[in-house]
C-alpha beads as a LAMMPS data file, in Angstrom:
LAMMPS data file: protein, C-alpha beads

169 atoms
168 bonds

1 atom types
1 bond types

-500.0 500.0 xlo xhi
-500.0 500.0 ylo yhi
-500.0 500.0 zlo zhi

Masses

1 110.0

Atoms # bond

1 1 1 1.168 -23.055 -2.546
2 1 1 -1.740 -20.629 -2.557
3 1 1 -2.353 -18.785 -5.824
4 1 1 -4.827 -16.134 -6.901
5 1 1 -6.711 -18.849 -8.808
6 1 1 -7.862 -20.107 -5.390
7 1 1 -10.044 -16.993 -5.025
8 1 1 -13.087 -15.516 -6.763
9 1 1 -12.872 -12.384 -8.921
10 1 1 -14.100 -10.033 -6.170
11 1 1 -11.659 -11.545 -3.699
12 1 1 -8.765 -11.160 -6.138
13 1 1 -9.729 -7.531 -6.701
14 1 1 -9.723 -6.950 -2.941
15 1 1 -6.321 -8.610 -2.481
16 1 1 -4.846 -6.571 -5.342
17 1 1 -6.459 -3.276 -4.261
18 1 1 -5.169 -3.312 -0.674
19 1 1 -1.486 -2.598 -1.496
20 1 1 -2.447 0.374 -3.692
21 1 1 -4.781 1.732 -1.028
22 1 1 -1.978 1.514 1.544
23 1 1 0.395 3.272 -0.840
24 1 1 -2.034 6.098 -1.528
25 1 1 -2.889 6.518 2.162
26 1 1 0.739 6.893 3.191
27 1 1 1.508 9.304 0.332
28 1 1 -1.351 11.624 1.350
29 1 1 -0.959 11.099 5.116
30 1 1 0.343 14.658 5.480
31 1 1 -1.996 16.240 2.935
32 1 1 -1.235 16.991 -0.691
33 1 1 2.313 15.839 -1.409
34 1 1 4.780 18.188 -3.068
35 1 1 6.278 17.208 -6.414
36 1 1 9.605 16.044 -5.010
37 1 1 7.984 14.182 -2.132
38 1 1 5.537 12.513 -4.500
39 1 1 8.363 11.396 -6.795
40 1 1 10.424 10.062 -3.882
41 1 1 7.425 8.178 -2.504
42 1 1 6.456 6.649 -5.846
43 1 1 10.070 5.690 -6.571
44 1 1 10.295 3.938 -3.195
45 1 1 6.926 2.280 -3.818
46 1 1 8.166 0.929 -7.151
47 1 1 11.193 -0.500 -5.353
48 1 1 8.999 -2.138 -2.693
49 1 1 6.685 -3.644 -5.332
50 1 1 9.637 -4.942 -7.388
51 1 1 11.131 -6.535 -4.265
52 1 1 7.785 -8.198 -3.536
53 1 1 7.895 -9.823 -6.976
54 1 1 10.907 -11.760 -5.661
55 1 1 9.680 -12.161 -2.073
56 1 1 10.605 -15.349 -0.242
57 1 1 6.893 -15.950 0.410
58 1 1 5.251 -17.429 -2.665
59 1 1 1.850 -15.883 -1.987
60 1 1 3.227 -12.335 -1.634
61 1 1 5.180 -12.932 -4.838
62 1 1 2.003 -14.136 -6.595
63 1 1 0.004 -11.089 -5.460
64 1 1 2.786 -8.684 -6.474
65 1 1 3.046 -10.271 -9.921
66 1 1 -0.746 -10.215 -10.253
67 1 1 -0.747 -6.534 -9.343
68 1 1 1.987 -5.846 -11.897
69 1 1 0.010 -7.632 -14.613
70 1 1 -3.215 -5.846 -13.643
71 1 1 -1.535 -2.430 -13.832
72 1 1 0.110 -3.299 -17.144
73 1 1 -3.229 -4.394 -18.621
74 1 1 -4.967 -1.241 -17.344
75 1 1 -2.203 0.951 -18.786
76 1 1 -2.511 -0.790 -22.151
77 1 1 -6.278 -0.235 -22.181
78 1 1 -6.277 3.377 -20.948
79 1 1 -3.037 4.688 -22.404
80 1 1 -0.538 6.508 -20.193
81 1 1 -3.056 8.694 -18.332
82 1 1 -4.526 7.287 -15.179
83 1 1 -7.625 8.412 -13.317
84 1 1 -5.881 7.302 -10.109
85 1 1 -3.817 10.489 -10.040
86 1 1 -6.957 12.626 -9.603
87 1 1 -7.171 11.598 -5.949
88 1 1 -3.832 13.244 -5.227
89 1 1 -5.063 16.716 -6.264
90 1 1 -7.373 17.088 -3.256
91 1 1 -6.522 14.206 -0.997
92 1 1 -8.686 13.342 1.968
93 1 1 -6.112 11.721 4.224
94 1 1 -8.668 10.414 6.706
95 1 1 -10.765 8.801 3.974
96 1 1 -7.690 7.245 2.344
97 1 1 -6.357 5.984 5.691
98 1 1 -9.747 4.491 6.570
99 1 1 -9.973 2.815 3.155
100 1 1 -6.452 1.375 3.487
101 1 1 -7.107 0.017 6.977
102 1 1 -10.485 -1.371 5.921
103 1 1 -9.030 -3.134 2.861
104 1 1 -6.047 -4.445 4.826
105 1 1 -8.333 -5.793 7.555
106 1 1 -10.736 -7.393 5.084
107 1 1 -7.938 -8.876 2.978
108 1 1 -6.118 -10.483 5.900
109 1 1 -9.446 -11.705 7.314
110 1 1 -10.203 -13.264 3.913
111 1 1 -6.861 -15.065 3.968
112 1 1 -7.116 -16.366 7.547
113 1 1 -8.452 -19.895 7.496
114 1 1 -8.178 -20.195 3.711
115 1 1 -4.417 -20.092 3.311
116 1 1 -1.462 -21.074 5.454
117 1 1 -0.961 -18.734 8.398
118 1 1 2.511 -17.921 7.069
119 1 1 0.973 -16.653 3.801
120 1 1 -1.606 -14.499 5.599
121 1 1 1.076 -13.154 7.947
122 1 1 3.462 -12.441 5.068
123 1 1 0.756 -10.594 3.114
124 1 1 -0.102 -8.456 6.158
125 1 1 3.579 -7.765 6.847
126 1 1 4.006 -6.725 3.210
127 1 1 1.196 -4.168 3.531
128 1 1 2.869 -2.689 6.623
129 1 1 6.247 -2.756 4.840
130 1 1 4.780 -0.754 1.939
131 1 1 3.571 1.934 4.342
132 1 1 6.783 2.021 6.360
133 1 1 9.223 2.127 3.466
134 1 1 7.255 4.718 1.507
135 1 1 6.913 6.887 4.628
136 1 1 10.677 6.663 5.157
137 1 1 11.338 7.865 1.596
138 1 1 10.556 11.478 2.412
139 1 1 11.175 13.717 5.378
140 1 1 8.476 15.915 6.813
141 1 1 8.742 19.117 8.807
142 1 1 6.681 18.929 11.973
143 1 1 6.002 21.768 14.365
144 1 1 5.649 24.617 11.885
145 1 1 8.322 26.914 10.487
146 1 1 10.868 26.210 13.200
147 1 1 9.951 22.571 13.554
148 1 1 12.297 19.711 12.888
149 1 1 12.439 17.310 9.988
150 1 1 11.381 13.783 10.836
151 1 1 11.755 10.598 8.825
152 1 1 8.235 9.423 9.609
153 1 1 5.619 11.997 10.541
154 1 1 3.109 11.503 13.335
155 1 1 0.341 11.050 10.724
156 1 1 2.361 8.392 8.901
157 1 1 3.258 6.682 12.182
158 1 1 -0.420 6.622 13.213
159 1 1 -1.358 5.054 9.871
160 1 1 1.382 2.435 10.189
161 1 1 0.201 1.596 13.715
162 1 1 -3.407 1.266 12.522
163 1 1 -2.289 -1.016 9.681
164 1 1 -0.141 -3.108 12.020
165 1 1 -3.121 -3.605 14.335
166 1 1 -5.422 -4.349 11.391
167 1 1 -3.245 -7.082 9.907
168 1 1 -2.544 -8.664 13.294
169 1 1 -6.134 -9.133 13.932

Bonds

1 1 1 2
2 1 2 3
3 1 3 4
4 1 4 5
5 1 5 6
6 1 6 7
7 1 7 8
8 1 8 9
9 1 9 10
10 1 10 11
11 1 11 12
12 1 12 13
13 1 13 14
14 1 14 15
15 1 15 16
16 1 16 17
17 1 17 18
18 1 18 19
19 1 19 20
20 1 20 21
21 1 21 22
22 1 22 23
23 1 23 24
24 1 24 25
25 1 25 26
26 1 26 27
27 1 27 28
28 1 28 29
29 1 29 30
30 1 30 31
31 1 31 32
32 1 32 33
33 1 33 34
34 1 34 35
35 1 35 36
36 1 36 37
37 1 37 38
38 1 38 39
39 1 39 40
40 1 40 41
41 1 41 42
42 1 42 43
43 1 43 44
44 1 44 45
45 1 45 46
46 1 46 47
47 1 47 48
48 1 48 49
49 1 49 50
50 1 50 51
51 1 51 52
52 1 52 53
53 1 53 54
54 1 54 55
55 1 55 56
56 1 56 57
57 1 57 58
58 1 58 59
59 1 59 60
60 1 60 61
61 1 61 62
62 1 62 63
63 1 63 64
64 1 64 65
65 1 65 66
66 1 66 67
67 1 67 68
68 1 68 69
69 1 69 70
70 1 70 71
71 1 71 72
72 1 72 73
73 1 73 74
74 1 74 75
75 1 75 76
76 1 76 77
77 1 77 78
78 1 78 79
79 1 79 80
80 1 80 81
81 1 81 82
82 1 82 83
83 1 83 84
84 1 84 85
85 1 85 86
86 1 86 87
87 1 87 88
88 1 88 89
89 1 89 90
90 1 90 91
91 1 91 92
92 1 92 93
93 1 93 94
94 1 94 95
95 1 95 96
96 1 96 97
97 1 97 98
98 1 98 99
99 1 99 100
100 1 100 101
101 1 101 102
102 1 102 103
103 1 103 104
104 1 104 105
105 1 105 106
106 1 106 107
107 1 107 108
108 1 108 109
109 1 109 110
110 1 110 111
111 1 111 112
112 1 112 113
113 1 113 114
114 1 114 115
115 1 115 116
116 1 116 117
117 1 117 118
118 1 118 119
119 1 119 120
120 1 120 121
121 1 121 122
122 1 122 123
123 1 123 124
124 1 124 125
125 1 125 126
126 1 126 127
127 1 127 128
128 1 128 129
129 1 129 130
130 1 130 131
131 1 131 132
132 1 132 133
133 1 133 134
134 1 134 135
135 1 135 136
136 1 136 137
137 1 137 138
138 1 138 139
139 1 139 140
140 1 140 141
141 1 141 142
142 1 142 143
143 1 143 144
144 1 144 145
145 1 145 146
146 1 146 147
147 1 147 148
148 1 148 149
149 1 149 150
150 1 150 151
151 1 151 152
152 1 152 153
153 1 153 154
154 1 154 155
155 1 155 156
156 1 156 157
157 1 157 158
158 1 158 159
159 1 159 160
160 1 160 161
161 1 161 162
162 1 162 163
163 1 163 164
164 1 164 165
165 1 165 166
166 1 166 167
167 1 167 168
168 1 168 169
């Protein structure tokens, strides 16, 4: 089974950063999230990350546990305040989407040829699952004041499609 010990420090950082970049990109896909929407999205994200810690694929499980440990260590070092939240004040959805797609592409490319195809595929599917499930956590009004509420906005759908293409590739 592939573990994070099979990779260098920079590679581990990349593999652990991609899920967070995907999460942030989907949260800000429609601009600055409202308080309730932000809470719903982060609650769903926590659920997705907890589920990944018990994923049937051992590599996804290893990455999710590594991410959990990394966040715990960072929280212990920095206290409860996180500099990560600053990016939500004035989000640049295009920049965050580009970063998420770039990290997802690079991470899956790193895995291809170095791990079993099933591990690389499972990792890529997990990244898409993060985006999809977090996007589904909140509804968005499209079309202005008299528009309708949709489960996944066109911006979120476009991001999910870009991620799906990136991890397939």
